[in-house]
N, C-alpha and C positions, 0 to 999 in steps of 0.2 A: 624518895630519891628520884632524880632525873637521870635516866639511863639512855645512852645512845648506843644502838646496835648497828653495826656496819656489815653489809654483805659485800664481800670482795668479788671482783670481776673474774669470771672463768669463761672458757670456750669463746673467746672473742671472735673467732671465725664464724660463729653462728649467732643468730638473733636470740635474745633472752626469751626462753619459752617455759621455764619452770621456776615457780616461786621458791625462795629459800625457805622450804617447809619447816625445817627444824628451828631456824631463827624466828620464824613467825609463831611457832608454838611456844618458844621461850618467851617471846614478847607477850603473848597471851597470858602465860603463867605469871609474869611479873606484873602485868596490868591488873590481873585478878587479885593480886596481893596488895594493890594500892600504889604501886610505883608508877611514875610518869615515864612513858617509853616513847622514843622516836626511832624509826628505822631509816637509815640512810642506805638505800639500795644502789650501790655503785654499779653492780652488775646489770641492773635493768637500765639505768640512766646512761651509763657509759661516758661519763665526763672525763676530760683530760686531767692529768695530775694537778696542773695549776688551778683548774676549776674546783677540784676536790679540796684543795687547801683553802681557797676562798670561801667555799660553802661551809667548811668546818669552822672557819673563823666567825661565822655568823651564828653558830649554834652554841648552846650551853649544856653542860652535863656534869654529873657527879661521878659517874662511872661510864667507861666506854667498853663495849663488848665487840670483839672482832671475830667473825666466823669464816671458815673456809676449808676446802679440801687441801690435801698435801700440795696440789698444783698451784696454790696461791702463795707459796712461800716467798717468792720474789716480791710480790705485792705487799704482803704483810711486813716484810723487812723494810720496805719504804714507808708504809702507812703508820706503823706503830710509833716510830720516832716523831712523825708529824703530829700525831695525837698528843704525845707527851710534850712537845714543844708548845702547842697551842694552849694546852690545859695541863700544866706540869703536876698539879696536885691531885688530879683525878686518876685513879687506878685504871690501867688498861688490862682487860681480860681477853684471852684468846681461847676459842673453843672450836670443836669440829675435828675433822680428820687430821689436819696439820698439828694442832695442839696435842691431840691424843697420841700420835705416833712419834712426833719429833719435838717434844717440849724442850729437850736439852739444847737443840739447835736454836729455838726461839729465845731461850734465856741467854744463850751465849752470843747471839748476833743482834738482838733487839732489846730495848728497855721494857719489855713486857713485864707486868707485875704478877699476874696470875694466869695459869693455864687450867682448863677444865678438860678432863678425860671422859670420853664416851658421851652418854646421854646428858643433855645440858639443862633440861627444864628445872628439876629439883635442885641440882647443884648450883645453877646460876642464881636461883632465888635465895638459897641459903648464903651464898657468898655476898650478895647485895645486902641482905638483912644483917649479916655480920659486920660488913663495912659501915652500915648505917648506925648500928648500935654499939660498935666498938668491941664486939665479941671476938675472941681469938679465932683466927682462920684455921688453926690446927684442928678445931672441932668439926670442920666441914669435910666430909669424905669426898674423894675423887678430884682433888686439886693439887697443884704445886704452886708455891709462891715464894717471893723474895722476902727475907727478913734478916736484918743485920749483916748484909753481904753474903748470905748463904741462901741456897734453894732448899726449901722444906717440902716434903711430900707427905700428904695425909693418907689415911687408910683408903683402900679401894671402896668404891660405892657399888652397892647392889643395883642391878638393873630394875627398871620399873616394870612390875608384873602386870598391873592393871592399866593398860594403855587407854582404856575408856576414861580414865581419870584426868588425862591430859586435855586441856581445852583445845578447841579448834584454832587454827591459825588466825591471827588478827589481820585479815585481808585488808582492812581499811587503812592500815599503816603502810601498805605497799602500793607501788604504781601499777595497779592491776590491769589497766587497759593495755599496757605494754605486753604483759604476759598473755593476756586473753587472745590477742590478735595473732600470736605466733604459735602455730601448731606444735604440739609437744614432740611428735615424731615425724614431722614433715608430712608426707603423704600417708596419714594414719589409716586411710581406707584401703591402702594397698592397690590403688588404681593402676600403678605402673606395671603390675603383674596381672591385671585383669580380674581381680577379686573385688566384689562388692562395689561396683561402680555407682550404686544407688546411694552411697553414703556421702553426706555433705557436712563437713565440719566447719563451723564458723568461729566458735569461741571455746577454747579448750583450757583445762586446768589440771594440774597434777595433784594427786592425793597419795598419802602413804597409809596403808591399812594394816601393815604388820612391820615388825622389826626383827632383824636377824635372818638367819637361814639355817635349816637343819643339816646342810651339807658343808663340806670344808674343802673346796677346790683350792689347790696350792697357790694360785695366782690371785685369788680374790681377797680383798680387804673388807672387813666387816666392822664398821664403827660401833655397832651395837653388840659385838661379841660374836665369835665363831660358834656355830651350832647352838645358839641361844635364841630360839624362835618363839616369838610372842605375837599375838594378833588382836586387833580390835574386834568387838562384836559386830555382827552384821547390822544391827540396829544403829549403832554408833556411826558406822561408815555411811550408811544410807542417809542418816540425819545430816551429815556434812554435805553430801551431794545435793540434798534438797535445798539447803541454804545457798549453795553455789548456783543452782538453777534459778532460784527465786530472786536472788540479789544481783547476780551477774549475767544471767542469761546463758550459762554454760550449756553446751550441747555435746561435749565430749570430755570424758574423764580419763586421764592417763594415770594408772596406778604405777608408781615408780618404786614399789617394794623390791627388795632383792629377789623375792620369789613369792608372788601372791598365790600360786597354786600349790604351795607346800601342804596345806591342810584341805583335803577334798571336802570334808564335812563342813568346815567353815565357809568354803567357797560356794557350796550348794546352798547353804543358809543365806548367804549374801544374794545369790541369784533369786531365791524365793522372795526375799524381802524387796529386792529391786523390782521384781515383777508386780508385787502387790501394790507398790506405790505408783506404778505407771508413769515413771519419770521420762520425759522426752530426750533421752540421751543415748549415745553409743559410747563404748568404752574399750580400753585395751589394758594389757598388763604384761609383766614379765613372768615367765614360767620356766618349767624344766621338762625336758622331753620325757622323763619317766612318769610325769603326772598327766601327760596328754592322752587320756583315755577317751575313746569315741563318745561314750555316754556323757562324760563331763564336758567335753568340747561342745557337744550338741546343746546341752543345757545352757552353757555360756553364750552360745550364738543366739539362742531363743530370747535372751534378755539383753541383747544389744552388743555383745562382744564382737568386735570386728578386727582386732589386732592382738597378736601374742608374740612377744619377743623371746626367742630361744637362743641361749648361748651354746651353739653347736661346737664351736672352737676348733675342731679338727675332724677330718674324715679318716684319720688313722687311729686304730684301736691302741696302738703302741703309745702314741702321744696322749690320748685320753687317759691312759693308765698313769703316765708320768704326771699328768695334771691332777690326779686323784678325783677325776670327774665322777667315778662310780656309775657309769652308764656305758652304753655300747653304741657303735656306729649304726647298727640295725635299729635300735630304739629311736635314734635321731631321725632316720629315714621314715619310720612309721609315724612318728609325731608330726612331721611336716605333712605327710600325705593325709593323715587323719584330720589335721587342722584345716587343710584346704577343703576336704570333703564336708566339713561342718560349715563352710562358708566364711571362715576366719582367715585373715592374712597372716601367715607365719613369717615374721621378720627374723632373719638369722644373722648371727655374728660369728666371726672366725678369728682365731689368734694365730699369728704367723711368727715363726722363729723361736719356738719354745725349746728349751734345752733338750737335745736329742733329735732335733729336727734334721731330716735328711732329704735328699731329692725324692727318695721313694715315699716318705711320709707326706711330702708336699704333693706328689702326684696323686696319692690316695685322696687328699682333700680336693684336688682339681676334679678327679673322677666323681667324687661325691656330689660336688656342685653341678657338674654336667648331668648326672643321672637325675637329680632333683630339679633341674632347670633353674638353678640359683645363679644370679649375676650380682655379685656385691664384692666390695673390697674386704680387707682384713685389718685388724689391729696388730701392731707390733707387740710381741710378748714383752711386758713391762714389769719389772720387779718393784712393787710399791712397798715401802717400809711396813714392818710388822706382818708380812705375809711369809709363808714357808718358802715361796720362790725367792724372796729377797734374801733370806738367810742362806739359801742354796747357792746363790751367786755373789754373795757379799764380798768375796775375795777379789772379784773383778772390779769392784767400786773403789777407786783409789782416793777420791775426795767426795765425802758424803754430801757436803753442802753444795758443791758444784753440781753433783748428780741431781739432788733434789731441786735445785734451782732450774734445771732443764726439764723437769718432769712435766708432761702434758697429759692429754686424755688418751694416750696410746696410739693416736693416729701419727704421732711424731716419734721418730727414732730416739731412743735413750741409751741403749746398751745392747751390744751384740752378744746373745746368749748361746750362739751356735758355734760350730767348728768352721763355718764358712768365713771367708774374709768379707769385709763390709760391702765391697762392690758386688760380689756374687750374691750376698744376702739381698741387696736391693733389687738386683735383676730377677732373682727367684720370686721375690714378693710381687713385683710388677707382673710377672708371668702368671702367678697363681691368681692374682686379683682379676686378671683378664681371661682366666680359664684356659690358658695355653698349656699344652703338655710340656712337662719339664724333663722328661726322659727320652722323648723321641728325637731330640736334637740338642746340641750344646746350647745351654741358656746364654753363655757368654757371647757366642757368635750371633745368636738371634738378637741379643741386646744391642750389639753394635749395629746390626742391620736395621733394627726397628726402633732404636733409641729408647729402650726400656730402662731409663735411668730415673730413679726415684726422685721426685721433685722436692721432697723434704730433706734431701741429703745435701 
C-alpha cells in the first residue's frame, strides 16, 4: 500500500529542530513490512495552507496518517477535511497525543476515519494490513473507527516491552538538513551562563532512548503511559548514534526522553558503551533532580554530557507537594550545584500559576532563582487532557473544544488556575520571570510604573 504520513506544524515561533521521531519510526516499521511510505513534513517545511493543498493534489496514497500533539487540534481540524476532499476513498488515520486524549473531539468535528491510541508502530502496521486485506478492524487493539454511522472502540493495546525491536527512524524520508542546522536546545553548551565555552555544536539531532516515566507529576501528560518506564539497551542507542555520525555528521545528540536518568544502571551502561566507541559527539538529556548524584554526573560529563534539563517547577515545597513532584526544594538546589560542579550546564524550567499559588509561594521561587543565580522565564500552569491537573480544574473549562483549540506549549496563557484575577496573575508572572520581589512592594503598583504587562495577554 502507498501510505502518506503527515507531520503537523507545532511551535511556529521557533525553528524546526526536532524530527518527528515517532512518525519516523512508524514509517520505518511500515517500510520494513513492504509498504511504500512518504512523509510530508509540514512542520519542517512550513508551507502556507494553500501550498499544502497544492502539494497534496500532486500526491497519491491509499492511506493517510496524521500525527500531532494536542496543540495541533486546530490544524488537524483544517487538514483532515482537505485530505478527504482530495482523496475521498482513502482512510485518514490520526495518531499521537491529540488522537490519544481527544478522539471524541476528532470524530465529532472532523471526518477522520480511525484514531490510534498510544504507541503507533505496531498498531499502525496492523491497521494498514487490515485495510489492505479487508480484515475486520475490530481485531486491531488500540484504535477507534467509524462503521455504519457509529464509533467503535477496540480493546486496549499492550505497550511495547522490547524497544530494541523498533527500527531506527527512516531519516531519508525527512528534510534532515532543516533539522540538523537548528540546535535542539538553542545554546546547548550553556555559554550564556559561562559553562563549557569550549563546546561547539554544528549539527544536532534528537533521539529517544526510553519511553514513559516512573513518576506521576499531576501536570504531566505521558503518551506512553504513566509510570510505565521502558528503555532501549545501551548497544541499541549507541548503534543509532553511530549511524547519525557516519551518515549526517552529527556532533550533538539531544535525548528528548521524558527522563533519561530514571535508570542509573542503564545510564552508566550507556556511558561505558559510548566511551568504548570513541564517537566525536557531545550530548544532553532531560533528568530529575533526585537522580543527580555527583558520581553519576561526573561519569556523564566524562563521556560528553554538557546539558541536563531539570523540571524544577517551583521553589515552594507546598507547590511541589500539590504537583506530586515527590522531591524537595533542597534536592533541586543540590542537583543544580552538583551538575555545575561536574561541568554540565543545568537548564531549568519553572511552572507559574499552579492551583494554590500565592504571593508567598511565588516569592519562594524568586528566592530560589536568586540563590542559584538562575535567570529564566516560566511556563503557565496548563491543564492538558488526561492529566490529573486537567481533572482537578475541569469545572473551570466551559467549552472543551474552544479550550483545546487555544492550547499551546504553555508559554501562552490558557486558563487561570489561581485565585488571582487575570491582570494580577500576569503582573506576578512578569515579576517572577524577572526575579523581582513580589512581597516587598505592591506588584500592581510596580506593574503600572514599570509596564509589567504580559505580552501574550
